[in-house]
C-alpha positions as CSV (number, residue, x, y, z in Angstrom):
1,M,0.0,0.0,0.1
2,A,1.3,3.4,-0.8
3,S,2.1,5.5,2.1
4,T,-0.1,8.5,2.9
5,R,2.8,10.3,5.0
6,P,4.7,13.2,3.7
7,E,8.0,12.0,2.3
8,S,11.0,14.0,1.0
9,R,11.1,15.5,-2.4
10,E,13.7,13.0,-3.8
11,A,11.4,10.2,-2.5
12,Y,8.5,11.8,-4.5
13,R,10.8,11.9,-7.4
14,H,11.5,8.2,-7.3
15,Q,8.0,7.4,-7.0
16,H,7.2,9.5,-10.1
17,D,9.5,7.7,-12.5
18,P,7.7,7.2,-15.8
19,E,7.9,3.1,-15.5
20,K,6.7,3.2,-12.0
21,I,3.7,5.5,-12.8
22,A,2.8,3.1,-15.8
23,A,3.3,0.0,-13.3
24,R,0.8,1.5,-10.7
25,L,-1.9,2.8,-13.3
26,E,-1.7,-0.7,-14.9
27,Q,-2.3,-2.4,-11.5
28,G,-5.2,-0.2,-10.9
29,P,-6.2,1.0,-7.3
30,E,-5.9,-1.5,-4.6
31,S,-8.6,-2.3,-2.4
32,L,-8.0,-1.3,1.4
33,Y,-10.0,-3.3,4.1
34,L,-9.1,-0.8,6.8
35,K,-12.5,0.4,7.2
36,D,-14.1,-3.1,7.5
37,F,-11.4,-4.0,10.2
38,V,-11.5,-0.8,12.2
39,Y,-15.6,-1.2,12.1
40,G,-15.4,-4.8,13.4
41,A,-12.6,-4.5,15.8
42,I,-14.4,-1.4,17.6
43,D,-17.8,-2.9,17.5
44,G,-16.3,-6.2,18.7
45,A,-14.7,-4.6,21.9
46,V,-17.3,-2.3,22.5
47,T,-20.4,-4.7,22.3
48,T,-18.5,-7.7,24.2
49,F,-17.3,-5.3,27.0
50,A,-21.0,-4.0,27.2
51,V,-22.2,-7.6,27.8
52,V,-19.4,-8.0,30.4
53,A,-20.0,-4.8,32.0
54,G,-23.8,-4.7,32.0
55,V,-23.8,-8.4,33.4
56,A,-21.3,-7.6,36.0
57,G,-23.3,-4.4,36.9
58,A,-26.2,-6.6,37.4
59,G,-24.5,-8.8,39.6
60,L,-24.6,-12.0,37.8
61,S,-22.0,-15.1,37.8
62,A,-18.9,-15.2,36.0
63,G,-20.3,-18.0,34.3
64,G,-23.2,-15.8,33.1
65,I,-20.6,-13.4,31.7
66,I,-18.8,-15.9,29.6
67,I,-22.0,-17.5,28.2
68,L,-23.5,-14.1,27.3
69,G,-20.0,-12.8,26.0
70,F,-19.3,-15.9,23.7
71,A,-22.9,-15.8,22.4
72,N,-22.5,-12.1,21.7
73,L,-19.1,-12.6,20.0
74,I,-20.1,-15.2,17.5
75,A,-23.6,-14.3,16.8
76,D,-22.9,-10.3,16.5
77,G,-19.7,-11.1,14.7
78,F,-21.2,-13.1,12.4
79,S,-24.5,-10.9,11.9
80,M,-22.1,-7.9,11.2
81,A,-20.1,-9.8,9.0
82,I,-23.1,-10.9,7.1
83,S,-24.5,-7.2,6.9
84,N,-21.2,-6.0,5.6
85,F,-20.9,-8.6,3.0
86,L,-24.5,-8.0,1.7
87,G,-23.9,-4.1,1.8
88,T,-20.7,-4.3,0.0
89,R,-22.2,-6.6,-2.7
90,A,-25.3,-4.3,-3.1
91,E,-22.9,-1.3,-3.8
92,N,-21.1,-3.4,-6.4
93,Q,-24.3,-4.6,-8.0
94,Y,-25.6,-1.1,-8.0
95,R,-22.3,0.1,-9.9
96,D,-22.8,-2.8,-12.5
97,Q,-26.3,-1.8,-12.8
98,A,-25.4,1.8,-13.6
99,R,-22.8,0.6,-15.7
100,R,-25.2,-1.3,-17.9
101,R,-27.6,1.7,-17.8
102,E,-24.9,4.2,-19.2
103,L,-23.9,1.7,-22.1
104,D,-27.4,1.5,-22.9
105,E,-27.9,5.2,-23.1
106,I,-24.9,5.4,-25.0
107,H,-26.2,2.9,-27.4
108,K,-29.5,4.2,-27.9
109,W,-29.0,8.2,-27.4
110,P,-25.5,9.0,-27.8
111,Q,-25.9,12.5,-28.5
112,G,-27.7,13.1,-25.2
113,E,-24.6,11.5,-23.5
114,R,-22.2,13.7,-25.3
115,E,-24.0,16.8,-24.0
116,E,-23.5,15.3,-20.7
117,V,-20.0,14.9,-20.9
118,K,-19.6,18.2,-22.5
119,Q,-21.5,20.0,-19.7
120,I,-19.5,18.1,-17.1
121,Y,-16.2,19.3,-18.6
122,A,-17.5,22.8,-19.1
123,R,-18.2,22.8,-15.4
124,K,-14.5,22.0,-14.9
125,G,-13.4,25.3,-16.9
126,F,-12.7,23.7,-20.5
127,D,-14.3,25.7,-23.3
128,G,-14.1,26.4,-27.2
129,E,-12.1,24.0,-29.3
130,L,-10.5,22.3,-26.2
131,L,-13.9,21.4,-24.9
132,E,-14.7,19.8,-28.0
133,Q,-11.5,17.7,-28.3
134,V,-11.8,16.5,-24.8
135,V,-15.5,15.2,-25.4
136,E,-14.5,13.8,-28.6
137,V,-11.6,12.0,-27.1
138,L,-13.4,10.7,-24.3
139,T,-16.4,9.4,-26.2
140,Q,-14.2,7.5,-28.8
141,D,-14.2,4.5,-26.4
142,K,-17.3,3.3,-24.9
143,Q,-15.6,1.8,-21.7
144,R,-14.0,4.9,-21.1
145,W,-17.0,6.9,-21.9
146,V,-18.9,4.9,-19.3
147,D,-16.1,5.4,-16.9
148,V,-16.3,8.9,-17.2
149,M,-20.1,9.1,-16.5
150,L,-19.9,6.8,-13.4
151,Q,-17.4,8.9,-11.7
152,E,-18.5,12.3,-12.8
153,E,-22.1,12.0,-13.2
154,H,-22.8,9.3,-10.5
155,G,-19.9,10.0,-8.2
156,M,-18.7,6.3,-8.1
157,T,-15.5,4.7,-8.0
158,L,-14.6,2.4,-10.7
159,A,-13.2,-0.3,-8.4
160,G,-15.2,-2.0,-5.7
161,H,-14.4,-4.1,-2.7
162,D,-14.4,-7.7,-2.7
163,A,-17.4,-8.3,-0.7
164,R,-16.1,-11.6,0.9
165,R,-13.0,-10.1,2.0
166,A,-14.9,-7.4,3.4
167,G,-17.0,-9.5,5.4
168,L,-14.2,-11.7,6.4
169,A,-12.2,-8.8,7.6
170,T,-15.1,-7.3,9.9
171,F,-15.6,-10.9,11.3
172,V,-12.0,-11.7,12.2
173,A,-11.6,-8.1,13.7
174,F,-14.6,-8.6,15.9
175,V,-13.8,-11.9,17.2
176,L,-10.1,-11.2,17.8
177,V,-10.7,-8.0,19.6
178,G,-14.2,-8.5,21.1
179,L,-12.5,-11.7,22.9
180,I,-10.1,-9.3,24.9
181,P,-12.8,-8.4,27.5
182,L,-13.6,-11.9,28.2
183,L,-10.1,-13.0,28.7
184,P,-9.7,-12.5,32.5
185,Y,-12.9,-14.6,33.0
186,V,-11.9,-17.2,30.7
187,A,-8.6,-17.3,32.5
188,N,-10.5,-18.0,35.8
189,W,-12.9,-20.4,34.5
190,M,-9.9,-22.7,32.8
191,G,-7.7,-22.4,35.7
192,W,-4.9,-20.9,34.1
193,L,-4.5,-18.3,36.8
194,T,-6.7,-16.6,39.3
195,V,-7.9,-13.1,38.5
196,A,-8.9,-11.5,41.8
197,R,-10.7,-8.6,40.2
198,P,-11.8,-9.9,36.6
199,L,-14.0,-6.7,35.7
200,L,-11.3,-4.3,36.6
201,W,-8.7,-6.4,34.4
202,S,-11.4,-6.6,31.7
203,S,-11.7,-2.7,31.8
204,A,-7.9,-2.3,31.5
205,L,-7.4,-4.9,28.7
206,T,-10.5,-3.3,26.6
207,S,-9.0,-0.1,27.1
208,V,-5.8,-1.1,25.8
209,A,-7.6,-2.7,22.8
210,F,-9.5,0.5,22.2
211,F,-6.3,2.5,22.2
212,S,-4.4,0.2,20.0
213,V,-7.0,-0.1,17.3
214,G,-7.2,3.8,17.3
215,A,-3.5,4.2,17.1
216,M,-3.5,1.4,14.0
217,K,-5.9,3.5,12.3
218,G,-4.0,6.6,13.1
219,R,-0.9,5.1,11.3
220,F,-3.0,4.6,8.1
221,V,-4.8,7.8,7.8
222,N,-1.7,10.0,8.6
223,Q,-3.2,11.1,12.1
224,S,-1.5,11.5,15.3
225,R,-1.6,7.7,16.9
226,L,-2.0,9.3,20.3
227,V,-5.0,11.6,19.4
228,S,-6.6,8.7,17.4
229,G,-6.0,6.2,20.1
230,I,-7.4,8.5,22.9
231,E,-10.4,9.3,20.6
232,T,-11.3,5.6,20.1
233,L,-10.7,5.1,23.8
234,A,-13.0,7.9,24.8
235,I,-15.8,6.6,22.4
236,G,-15.5,2.8,23.6
237,G,-15.3,3.9,27.3
238,A,-18.4,5.9,26.9
239,A,-20.4,3.0,25.4
240,A,-18.9,0.7,28.3
241,M,-19.9,3.2,31.2
242,L,-23.5,3.3,29.7
243,A,-23.6,-0.4,29.6
244,Y,-22.4,-0.7,33.1
245,G,-24.9,1.9,34.2
246,V,-27.8,-0.1,32.6
247,G,-26.7,-3.2,34.4
248,I,-26.7,-1.5,37.7
249,L,-30.3,-0.2,37.1
250,L,-31.6,-3.5,36.1
251,E,-30.0,-5.2,38.7
252,G,-33.1,-6.1,40.8
253,V,-34.6,-7.7,37.5
254,A,-32.1,-10.3,37.4
255,V,-32.6,-11.5,40.7
């Protein structure tokens, strides 16, 4: 993946070698599943810790925390993965449908589609003979013509995400990070070690998970890792405190 961080003038010169540019353009844009991973990781930590905090706040047993926590981990993780898969696939299908529609319009009413291209590029500042040349070049090839319409008229990207990889990234992140709040309770239950205050340790581990996911996101989007980590920690912590508060309020119901 190409770096998003500022680099030296020499590094930019090296990256813009004509052969390197041609290779990048030939390869096409890469699919980055950062959104899917961060989405799954944060929601996995939030929802699982919400279960832990809510059940602990209600005064239920550690066994109940483990059962409900793992039920949430698998069921909600699968649900999110399927939802992301279906949503990503729907976007891809919509793009394909729009491409077929534009091809049909070009075939049946090309003069109207040329006028659309002309007005689009007129808005970009082209005029006179240059505008006519641009329209002529872009409409000589139907696939290029359709690409222009998808990007400029519909505001779509030309490359779509792999729906299966998007769903898998969400599920893996949800399960891996969502497991962290349960670790102290699982350790006690399995007899690996004795954790005297599992909720406190669960809170600490979850906080580290929130911060780590935020810091990782900051690295990719060229944001301060500290700022991004604290931001994610604050959002996740708010959700956790809300769940714990609900558990305390409903403590009598569970008795």
